[in-house]
N, C-alpha and C positions, 0 to 999 in steps of 0.2 A: 796374677791371676785366680780367680775362683774357679774351681773344676768339681763336677760331680761326675761320678762313676756310678749307674745302675747296673746291678749284676756284679758287684765286685768281687763276691767271692767265687765265682765261676772259674773257668780255665781261661777264656779271654779275659774276663775282668782281671785276674790277677795277672794277665801277661801287661793289660793297659799300666799298671801298678809299679811291675818291673822296669819298661821303658820309660816312665816317667824319672826315674833314676839313670837310666843308662842315655838318655836325650838330654840329661840335666835339665828338663821341665821343671824336675821338683823344688830348683833353687828359685824359679819365677812363680811359683804356687803359693800365693798367700793364704788359701784356705782350700781344704779339700774335704769332701764329704764323700763317704762311702753308702752306698744304698743296695738293700737286698731284700728277699723274703723276711717274713716273721720269723721264719726257723733259724735265720743267720743273724738276727738282731742280737746285738750285743758282743758279736765275735771281735777281736782285736787283731788288725793288721798292721803289720811294721810296713812304713815307706819311708826310705831315707833312714834319717836318724829318729823317726817320730813314730808312735802309734797312735792308730785311729780305729774309732769305734765304729762298727757298721749300724746303720740305722734302718729301720723298716720304711720299706719305701712308700710314700703317701701322696695325695695330692698337692698338699699345702708347700712340701717341700719342693715341689716342680714350678711352683708360682714364684720362688725366689729369682734373684738374678744371679746368672753365672756368665762367666765367659764363654765356658764350653761345658756340655754335659755328655758324656759318652755312654751309650746305650749298648749293653750286653746281657739281656735277661730273656730273650725271645720274643716273638711277634707279638702275641696277644700284650704283654706287658708294654711294648712298644706302642703299640695301637692305642692303649689307654692312655699312657702319660706323657708320650712323645709331644703330641699335639698341645696340651696343657703347657709344658715349658716352651714351647714353640709361640704359644700366644702372650707369654710373659718377655719376649722379645728374646729368647736364649738362642745359641747356635747348638744343634743337636746332632751329633753322630752318631748314626745309628747302625748298628752290627747285625741285625736280624733282617728278614725278608720282607718286613712288612710296608717299606715304602718304596722299594729298588722300581718298581715300573709305575708308580705315577708320575705320570707327564710333569707336573708341578715341581718334583723333586728331583736335584742332580744326584746322578748316581756316579760316584767320584773314583777314579784312580788317578791320583795326582800328577803321575809322571804321563798320563794319557790325555786329560781333559781337566787340568786345573783351571782353565780360566771360567769354569761355570762358578768358582767360588767368589769372583770379583763382585763386590758390590752385594753379597746375597746374605742373608741371616735367616734362619729356620733350621729344617731338620736336612741334613745330609745323609744319604743313603750310602752305606758301605757295601760293595757287592760280595758276591759268594765268593768264598776261598778260591775253589778251582777256576773261575772266572778270571779272579785278580790276576794269578800267575800266567795265565795264559795271553791276556789281553797285554800285559807287560812284555812277554815275549815277542809277540806279534806286531806290536804297535809300530814299529819302524818300518816292518814289512807292508803295512797296510797304508802308512803315510807314503811310502814313496814307490810301492809297485801296485797297490790297490791287492785287495783279497776277493776273490769270488767264493770261495768254499772252503770249510773247516771240518774237517772229521777227527774228532777228538775222542781217545778212550782214556779215561782216568784211574789211579790207583790211590785212593784215599785212604789216608790215616784213620785209625777209630779217635783220635783227638777231634776229627772234625765235627763227632757226635757230641764235643763235651766231655766233661771228665768224668761222665757215666760211661762213655764208651771206653775210656783208657780202663776203668775199674771193672768193666766186662771182660776185657780183654785178660788183663792181669789175674783176674780170678780164673778163668778158664785155663789159663796156663799154670794155677795153682791145683787143677782138678776139680775146679768148682763150676760144672757145665750147665749153669742157668742162662738161659738165653731170654733177655729182657729187652734190651734197646736195639738188636738188629735182627733182621728176620732168622737167621741160620746163627748156629755155632760159629764164631769169625777164628777162632783159635786153629792155625794150620788150613786157613780155608779163605776163599775170596767168594764175595757176595756180589754178584751184578745189579744190584737194587740198593740205592739211595734215595730216602722217601718213599712215599706212596706212587702205584702205579697210577696211570690217568687211562681214560678210554681208549687213547690212540697208542697206548703202550709204552709211551714216555714216562720216566718218573718225573716228579717236581724238580729234583735236582739236575736233569737235563734239561727242562725246560728254563730253567734259572740260566744254564750256561747260554742256552740260544738268544733267549730275549735279553737278558744283560748285555753280552757281546754286542749286539745291535745297537743297543743304547748308549753303551760307552763308547763306541768309533760311530756314532751317528750314522751307521749305514742299514737299512733296512734289507737291503739287497743281498748281504751276505748271507751263503746257505751254512747252517751249523748242524752237524750231525754228530752228537754226543753218545757214548755210553759212559755210565758212572757205575765203579767198582770200589767197593770197601774190601780192603787188605789189613792183614792182621801187623800192622806197622804203629807206634805210637804217635810220632810225628812226622810230618812230610808227604806232601801231596806228589804224586809223580803223573804226566801226563805224556802218551803219545799222540804226536798233533801231527795229522795229514792235512795240508794245505794247498790251494791251486791260487797262483795271482793273477792279474789282469796283464802285468808286463812279466817279460822273461827276466830272468837273471842266473847268477853263478853262484856255487856254493860259498865262495870267499865273500861276493856282494851278501849275500843272506847273512852271513856272521858278523860284517859289519853294520847291517841294518838292527839286527837283534842287539848288540851293544850300544846304539846310538840312543837307546833309551835309560835314562839313569836307574841303577840299582839292578841292572840286569846284566849278567856275565856270562861268556859262550867259554865253556870249561870242562875238559873232557875227562878231567878227574873227579868231579863234583858229579856223580851221575846216581847215587841212589840216596834214599831217605836218611839215613844215619848219618850221612856226610853233610847235610846241609841242615839238621835239626840245630836251631839256636842261631841261625843266621838270617840277616834281614835282605839277603840277594835273591834273585830269581836265577836258577842255573841252565842254561842250554846247552846241549850236546846233541852228538849223533847226528846232525844234518846232513841229509842225503837229498840229490835229486835225483827223482825217477824218471822223470821225460818232461819236456817244454812245461814251464810254469807251473812245474807240481815238485812238492818238496815234502820232505817229514822232518821231524825233530822231536827230540826228548827234553821235557820240561820239567823241572823239579823246584820246590821250595818249601820252607816250613809253613805249615797252613795256618798254625796259630798267630804266627807272628806277620809275615809277608801277607797272608790271605785272612788277615783279620786285624790284630791289634795294631800292628806297624803300619799298615795302611791307613788305620784312623788317626796314628799318630801325626803322619805325613800329611793328612787332610788338614790337622790343626795347623801344623807349622805352615803350609801354605795358603790357609787362609788369613793366618795372622799376617803374613807378609804381604798378600794381595790386598789386604784391607787396612 
């Protein structure tokens, strides 16, 4: 395979490269090209037993033929360069928000809606990190019982803002209290704002969770009420999820439905971010039944892996399998 990674020096980009090794894809990659901005040009990154030089991203590079191109360099970069790659017949797996709500472009979590990848070439959108782990946890429930309503509060790690978010927290822990990338100081704090606020009071991050959940589940009737919160954690998003179902069920049955989705595990031990960092599993715990058709649960996953890079790798694997 010929593979390209756009945004190779970023937090998610470097995780793509790590996963190529972990998932043994590096053995099948005949040519690997790494792209980033001009300031990263010339950097060397080791992947497997080889070292690769980072190239400056240019239009001509995207006109070449690839088996798969991974994008994780932000919406503006994807908007400019991904269509060029698509026009050249390439499969582009895009981690940005640019194409997620485009009706012509599939928004894919392979364990949920892999069928969209069959006989498809072009741009494939990778959903938002907090959406991915939530729909994975709820997938079996939606499939068998139907979902009417979801109320979700997220507790999102600083790595969700990229490497700059990690550096800001670490600097503040050292006493450097510069506030650049978050609305407030994040050390010893929680910030109930992720992304800009819209006129209706929702943030863009909250709006993503509403629209992406409906699109992934192909159900515009689901009501989704999110509050997204940034917390001083390096890796691992946590979510408190309240949901109402169309059909009634028991806690035991909900547990079974949760685990009916691949890569999702019910586990009362894995309940904090530090316990799931580095894992490719979405963990669910604390399932409670409040009243008829009404439940609560706790969902947790590594946001850089499950919520970004691992989902993209699974898209590649499933696309190859189906095509």
